[in-house]
N, C-alpha and C positions, 0 to 999 in steps of 0.2 A: 364432224360431224355426225350426229346421231341419227336413229332409226326412230326412236321416241324421246321427246323431251316432256318430261310431268313438272307442271308447277303447281308444286304442294305436296309436301313429303309426311303428312297424316297415313291415318288409314287407305284412304282411297288413292291417296297415288301411289302408295306402299303395295298394297295389293294386285292395282293395275301392274305395276313393275314387274312382281313376281308372278303373274299370270303369264305374261309376255316373254319371261325368260324360263318358265316352267313350258312353254311351246316350242318357242324357237330361241335355245341357249347362244346363240353367236348375235343376237340380234344387240346391237349397240343402244340402250336405254340410260337416259338419265333423271334424275329428279333434282328440281331446283327450287330447295327450301331456305327462306331467309332466316328460320330461327329453328337450329336444328337440337336445342334445348327443349322445344317443341311447349315454352312455358305458357303460351297462351294458347295452345291449338285445341279445338275443341275434342280431337281424339284423347288426348291426356287427361280433360277435365270433364270428361263425358261420365256419368253415372254406369254406363256399359252392360246396359241390360240387353238381352236378348231373350225374344218370346215370339210364340206364334201366333199370338192373339190378334190376327189381322183380320179385315175384311175383305180383302181383295188378292186374288191365289198370287199374284208374282209377289207381292210384300213378302205372302207368307212362305212361298218358296224360296225366296232371298233370305230369310231367317233360316231356315232348313239348313241351307247351303251354309248361312253363317256358324248354325250348330255345329256342323260337318267340319268345318275348317277350325274353328276355336277349339272341338272338342278335339282335336288331332292336332292340336298347335306343338305340342313339342315333338312330334314325330317330324310333322312337317318341313318346323323352321329349325329343328336342331343341327347343329353342326358337329362335325368329327371330334373336335378338341374342345367344343362349347354346347353343352346341350340347352336346348330353349326351354324356359320354366313360363308354365301362363296360368293363373290361379283361376279357376272358373267354380262358380259357388252356385249350383244346382238347386237353390231355397226357393223355386217357383215363383210365378207372378200369380197376380190376384186383380181382377177388375172388378169393382163394385159400381153397379148400378141403383141409385136413389129414385128414379122418376120409373115410370110405365116407358116412356118413351126411349130411355136408355137402355131398360128391360128387353124392348121390341129390339133395338139394334144389338143387341147381345146375342137374343136369341136366333136371330137371324145371322148372324158373324159365326156364331156356332155352329151352324148347320154347315156352311162352308169348311171351316176348320176341321170338323170331324169328318166330313167327304175327302179330307186330303190328306186324313192320317196324322192329324195333330193331336197329341195327348192332351186336353183338356176336359175338364165337368162343368156342366153347368150344375150350379147346386142355389138351394135356396137360403133365407138366414137363418133357419133352424140348424141345417147343416153346415152353415159356414161357421157358427158359434160352438158345434161339436169339433170343428178343426181348428178353430181360432179361438180360444176361450178369452183371450183379452180384447177381442173386439166388439166396440158396441155396435150392434145389428139393427137396432131398435127401427131406424129409418131406412134399412136396406131392402129394395124389393129383388135383386137379383142378383149373382154374384159368378165370375167364369174363373176357375182355377186350373192352371197348367203347371203342375208339380216339378216340370223335368226343364223347365226355363229357368232364369239366373241372368248373372251379371259376371264379367270378367274382371281381370286389373288391366286399366288400359295402357298404364305405363309399361308394362311386360309385354303387351302385344305389341306396343310400338316400337322399342327397342329388339326385339326379338325379332319382329319382321324386317328392320332395316339393317341388322346385323345378317340375317340370309340372304339379303338382296345385295347387302355388298361383297357377300363371299361369292354370288351369282355373276359377279361382274357389273353390277349396277352400279353408275358413278352419283354420288350425292354431292351436289354443287351448293356450298352457301352463298347464296347471293339473292337479291330481291330482283324481281324482275319489273322493269320501267316502262318497257314498249314492246311491241310487236312488231314485226316488219312483214308488208304483204307486198306478193308480186305474183300478178295474173292471176288474183283471186287463191294464192295458195301462202299460206305462213311459210315464211322462209328462216326466219330467226328470232330469236328472244332477245333483247337487249338487256341487260342489268344496269343497276344504278351505277355500276362504277363504269360502263361503257365496256363489257364485255359482249362478247355476241355469239349465240350460241344457236349452232345450226342445225335444223333436224327434218326428217320427214314428216313427222307428225307430233303435233302439239296437243297436250292434254292438259285443260285447266279441272284442277283437283284442290282448288284453293277452299273451298266451305264458303264459309259465310263472306270471303274476300274475294271469291267468285266473281262477282260484278265489278270489281276495281280492275279485275284480269282483263273481262268483255269491254270494259270503257275504252281499252288501248285502242279495241279496233273500232270503236265509234257506236256501239251497241249497248242497251242494256238488257238485263235480264233481272225476272221478278224473285228474285230471292233477296232478303236482308236479315242482317243479322239480327238474332232475339234474346236479347238480355235474359239471362237465367241466372240465379242466385242459387245453390248449394249449402245447406245448412247443417254440421255436423251437431248431435246432441248425445249426451248420453240419458238414462234413464234410471232411477234409484230402484226400480222394480226388475225383477229375473223375469222376463218374458220367455212363454215359447217361443221356437224356432218359426220365422215370419218368410214370406218371401217380397218381392216388389209390390208394393199394393198401389193402385193408382185408384183415387177414391172419384164417384162421380161427382162428389164437389168441387173439385179441382185441385186436387194435393196427391202427392205421392211420398213415400217413405220404404225404405228400405233397411236390413241391418247392415251396420258396416263398423269392421274392426270390435270395440267394446261397446258401441252405441249406434246410433241411427243417422242417415242423411236424409233429409227431405227436400224437395223441389215444387214449385209452385208456377207454372207457367201462364203468363199475362200474354195473349198473342197480340195484344194493342201497342204493347210497349216495343216491338218489332221498327227498324228502321235506320238505329245507328248503333255501334259498340259503345257499351258502357261498363268499364271494369270496376266502377265504384261498388263496394260491398254492403249495400245497404239492410244494416242489423236491424233495424226499424222496422222492416217487413217481415222479419221472423214473427215479431212481437202482434202483427195487424194483420199477418195474411197466414204465414206456414202453421203457426203454434195454436191457434182457434180449430183450425181443420182437423189438426193430426190428433189432438187433445180430444177432440168429440169423438174421431173413429177408435182410437184407444186413451181410455180413461187413466191409465197408469202413465202417459204422457204429459197429465196436469204437472206434474214433479218430474221437470227435467232440467238441464243446464246446458245452454248453448256452447258449446266447446272452439267451434270453427267455423268458417264459412269462405267461400270462394264463388266469383263470378266467372260466367262462360257463357257461350252463344251457341244458338242452333242457327243452322244457315236454312232459315225460313223459306218457303216455297208460298209468297204471296199469292200464286195464280191460284194452288188448290191444295198446298198443304204437302205433295208429294215431288219427287225427285225429278229432276231436269239431265236426262242422258243423253249424249251423241253432240251431233251438231246441230248448230242454228241455223235456220233458214235463209238463205241469202248471203252467208258468210263462208268463208273458205272451209271445203269438206275435210281436210285433215286438221282442223281446229274443234277437239271434241270435250265435252264436259261433263262431270261428274258432280253434281251438287245439288242443293234445295232439300234435303232428305229430311229437313223438319224435326230431328230428335232422333230420327230411325237410322242416323249415319253409320255409327260402330255398327251395328248388327247386319247392315247390309253391305259392307264396306268388302268383304269377300266378292259377293254376288256382282255388286257394280263394277268392282276390278276387273272380274272375269267377263264383264258385258263389253267393257269398254277394249278389252283385249282383243274380242272377237270383233267389233267393228274396225278394229286396226288392221287385222290377220284374215279376217274371213269377208270382211266388208256388210256382214250382218251380222245379227243376235243369232246363235245357233244353240246353245245350250238351253237357255230360257228367253224365251220372247220377251222382250221388256219396251214393244212398241207402246203400249199403254202410258211408258213415263218417259217416250221419245221427246227430246226438246222441242221437237217441232209442233208439238199438238198446241203450242200457244198461240203461234201463228195460225192454226186451226182452228182456234177455238174452242178446244176440246178439254173439259176439266176433269178431273179423275181423283176427286178425294176420298179420303178415307171415312168408311160409316163409323160411327162411334168415336173411340179415345183415339185423339188426335196427334199426341206427343207420348 
């Protein structure tokens, strides 16, 4: 019998368990994860960006907390005989506006960001060219640069968090949940595919893009679907100046990685089903033309590797679903639908779920804006500007 059973052992499940044990060390917490190698987990395949460039206060605060946790990861997750290590590349983020509409959104967002203490600069094309000479700025209307943002090594974050949780007494159960038992409007147990029954007072659905498969066991659907996305790694012949994670208004992103760069292109219309096929032809038709336009030196590059991953896309409004679903047991909580923001917001989301369990409400940061109940209310809270 556990106090809390978490379905999904990625960063959201892991940080939920960690926050619970920080508050109540004697809680009996288990994490049920079918693949403890995390081969297909979004947490492991993420580009792992952490940025403060958001339009909503709650998202920005979640990222600031993510900065705090990941920035102090070695201290927070270290063990006496095994120090934690996390590579955190603070090379910055760069958002590019190519139209007057994008520039207007960027300007409005910047007012919120600066008012909340986010370190960012709103710059024109001339200043952008001074900072990053390799960029083609001919069609750039405006840009926003946050020099202290960056990205982490997601594999190190996953392994370090899991080791810490195990040291704190969190039980990791390698199993796939195949059913949930409900009695008197409470979930009483999770049933695994081998027939094992895991009893608990609370259950947390932290299964990311697989979260709808868990809610279907209770007979309801949530507006979250897997959005296939391919990350391509390439190397460039020229040595360029240090760059941050750049998101172009034309719909493509790139960042330095190892001895080369990675690029991604989000096509929201592809959401709906898992697709693990690495469509290398899309690099030629979608990514390469966009990144080569922005960085002319990328005309001479060589594709070296590629892998598929998935966003847990909220088809409702592109933002997270946190908490209980109306009309369903109140001891069944979810944290999913982060639509590409999942890694950077996982520490804050885990804290929020722990507060709903231990306090009955959000206490540190009010995330009512992202409450799962807003779907029944008909309330949409979309991000303004860059969506992922």
